[in-house]
C-alpha positions in Angstrom: -17.6 0.5 -37.1 -17.6 1.1 -33.4 -20.0 -0.9 -31.4 -21.3 2.2 -29.5 -22.7 3.6 -32.8 -24.7 0.2 -33.5 -26.5 0.3 -30.2 -30.1 1.7 -30.2 -30.7 4.8 -28.3 -33.4 3.2 -26.2 -31.0 0.4 -25.2 -28.3 2.8 -23.8 -30.8 4.0 -20.8 -31.8 0.5 -19.8 -30.8 -0.3 -16.2 -29.7 -3.8 -16.9 -27.2 -2.2 -19.7 -25.5 0.1 -17.2 -22.0 -1.1 -16.1 -22.2 1.4 -13.2 -25.3 -0.3 -11.9 -23.8 -4.0 -12.3 -20.6 -2.7 -10.2 -23.0 -1.0 -7.8 -24.9 -4.0 -7.2 -21.9 -6.4 -7.0 -20.4 -3.9 -4.4 -23.6 -4.0 -2.2 -23.4 -8.0 -2.5 -19.8 -8.0 -1.4 -20.5 -5.7 1.4 -23.1 -8.1 2.7 -20.8 -11.0 2.3 -17.9 -9.3 4.0 -20.1 -8.0 6.9 -20.8 -11.7 7.6 -17.2 -12.7 7.2 -15.7 -10.0 9.2 -18.3 -10.2 12.1 -16.1 -12.7 14.1 -13.1 -10.1 13.7 -15.2 -7.3 15.0 -14.4 -5.1 12.0 -16.2 -3.2 9.3 -15.2 -3.6 5.7 -13.4 -0.1 5.7 -11.4 -1.0 8.8 -10.5 -4.3 7.4 -9.0 -2.5 4.3 -7.1 -0.4 6.7 -5.6 -3.3 8.6 -4.9 -5.1 5.3 -2.7 -2.1 4.4 -0.9 -2.1 7.8 -0.3 -5.8 7.7 1.2 -5.7 4.4 3.2 -2.6 4.9 3.6 -2.1 8.7 3.9 1.5 10.2 2.8 4.2 7.5 2.0 7.7 7.5 -1.7 8.3 7.5 -1.3 10.1 4.1 0.3 7.0 2.6 -2.5 4.7 4.0 -5.1 7.0 2.3 -3.1 6.8 -1.0 -3.2 3.0 -1.0 -7.0 3.0 -0.2 -7.9 6.1 -2.4 -9.5 7.7 0.7 -9.0 11.2 2.1 -7.9 12.0 5.7 -11.3 13.1 6.7 -12.6 9.6 6.1 -9.6 7.7 7.2 -9.1 9.5 10.6 -12.3 8.2 12.2 -11.4 4.7 10.9 -8.2 4.9 12.5 -9.6 6.3 15.8 -12.1 3.3 15.9 -9.4 0.9 15.3 -7.2 2.5 18.1 -9.9 2.4 20.3 -10.5 -1.2 19.8 -6.8 -1.8 20.4 -5.6 -2.8 16.9 -3.8 0.3 15.8 -1.5 2.9 17.4 -1.1 6.5 16.0 1.8 8.4 16.8 2.7 12.2 15.7 6.0 12.5 14.0 8.6 14.2 16.2 9.9 16.0 13.1 6.6 17.4 11.9 3.6 17.7 14.1 1.2 17.7 11.2 2.4 13.9 10.2 0.7 11.2 11.7 1.7 7.4 11.5 -0.3 4.5 12.3 0.9 0.9 12.8 -0.7 -2.4 14.0 -0.5 -3.1 17.6 0.4 -6.7 19.1 -3.5 -7.2 19.2 -3.9 -5.7 15.7 -0.9 -8.2 14.4 -2.7 -11.1 16.0 -5.8 -10.3 14.4 -4.1 -11.1 11.1 -4.1 -14.8 11.9 -7.9 -14.9 12.5 -8.4 -12.9 9.1 -6.7 -15.4 7.0 -9.8 -17.1 6.5 -11.7 -14.0 5.2 -10.5 -14.0 1.6 -11.0 -17.8 1.3 -14.6 -17.3 2.3 -15.2 -14.3 0.0 -13.5 -16.3 -2.9 -15.8 -19.2 -2.3 -18.8 -16.9 -2.1 -18.1 -15.5 -5.5 -18.6 -19.1 -7.3 -15.5 -18.0 -9.4 -12.3 -20.0 -9.9 -9.0 -18.2 -8.6 -8.1 -17.6 -12.2 -11.4 -16.1 -13.0 -11.1 -13.8 -9.9 -7.3 -12.9 -11.1 -8.9 -12.2 -14.6 -11.7 -9.9 -13.1 -9.3 -8.2 -10.7 -7.1 -7.2 -13.8 -10.2 -6.1 -15.8 -11.5 -4.1 -13.0 -8.0 -2.5 -12.4 -7.9 -1.5 -15.9 -11.4 -0.1 -15.8 -10.4 2.1 -12.9 -7.2 3.4 -14.7 -9.2 4.3 -17.7 -11.9 6.0 -15.7 -9.3 7.8 -13.7 -7.7 8.9 -16.7 -11.0 10.1 -18.3 -11.8 12.1 -15.1 -8.4 13.7 -15.1 -8.9 14.6 -18.7 -12.3 15.8 -18.2 -11.1 18.0 -15.3 -8.2 19.4 -17.5 -10.8 20.3 -20.2 -12.8 22.2 -17.7 -9.8 24.5 -17.0 -9.7 27.7 -19.0 -6.9 27.3 -21.8 -4.4 29.5 -20.0 -4.5 27.7 -16.7 -3.6 24.2 -18.2 -0.3 23.0 -17.0 0.6 21.5 -20.3 0.3 24.7 -22.1 
């Protein structure tokens, strides 16, 4: 018997039973801890994520940065502009395609990486979890993200009229 059919209807609508709320509350708590941990770097959490991608991959097209972070260019462009104004990122238009813009860390942005090394340690300590538990949680969240993305894609496909489905 499926566990979902054994749960009382009233229990489904309890706030403390909603995984989305648990994730929302944890996300808000993480944002507060990151705000404190990133204060000395002068970065916001979204700016920190951009810098993580650039530190890991070096110069990238803005579109690729967005793919790594699951952000659209409308959200990413202001982040990159602020990082460029702070002197941490340099943006360049492609000579081959004026529409394509790349971003790379500047010398100051690269130097910031050394100061940022303490951030993951502070965050890990704040969780109260062991590194093994953090790895397991990250794996579960990754699987959850994949499942939800797949469900969303399937829901989007189901919303199309039958003749518009690519698979048909």
